[in-house]
N, C-alpha and C positions, 0 to 999 in steps of 0.2 A: 392549476398549471404553473402559476408563479411560485407556489410553495415547492413544487417538484424541482424547479430550476434552482431555487435557493438551496434545497437539500443536496442536489447534485453538486453544486458549487462548494458547499461545506465539505462534502465527502472528498472532492478533489483536493481541496486545501489540506484536509487532514492527511490524506495519502501523501501529498507533496512534503509536508512537514515530517511525516514518518520516514520517508525515504531519505531526506536530507540528514536527519539525525542518525539513522542507521549507518549511513556512509561515514558521517563524521565520527561516530563512536567506534568505527572499524569492524562492525558486525558483517559488513559485506563491502566489496569493492564497487567502484563505479561501473566496471564492466559487468559484474554480476547483476547490478541493478538494471543496467541497460537491457540485459538478456531477459530479466524478469518482466520488464515493461513491454518488450516485444512479445513475450508469451501472453501477457495480459491483453495486449492489443489484438493478438491473433484470436484469443478466446472471445473478445468482444465482436470481432468480425464474423465468427461462425455461430454466435449465440444470439438469439433474439429474446432470451429469457433474462429476467432480473432476479436476484441481484447478480451483478457481474462478479467475477472471481477477484477477490481482494488480493492486493499485492503481498500482504503478510502470508496468505495461504500459499501463494506461489513460492515465496522465499522458503517457507517451511518444507514444501514438497520437494524442492531442489536440494534440501539439506543445508542451506546457507544460514538459516537462523533456527534457533530452538523455540519451542512454545514459550518457554520462560523469557527469552529475549524479546519475543514479539509482545508478550503481555507487559513486560517492563517498558517497552517502547510505547505501547498504547497509553500507558499511564503518564509517561513523560510528555507525549503529544497532547493529551488531554490537559495536563497542567500548563503547558506552554500556550495553548489556545484559549484557556479560561481567563 
């Protein structure tokens, strides 16, 4: 149970850093991010399954980020958190 909480905490931290960098790099606006987070929250509210929809998936589906941008962002987040 403790391991699960640590993993969830790490996942949330990674997502937060991803979002901060994406806005800072100009890949999306704060308003777009806010809308994506609302969509993610709505998905969480109606879904009891794991894994939850990742923010990068939502941003791609809405056409706000490309797969390449998301991949590059994931690499940058990994390097920043390492």
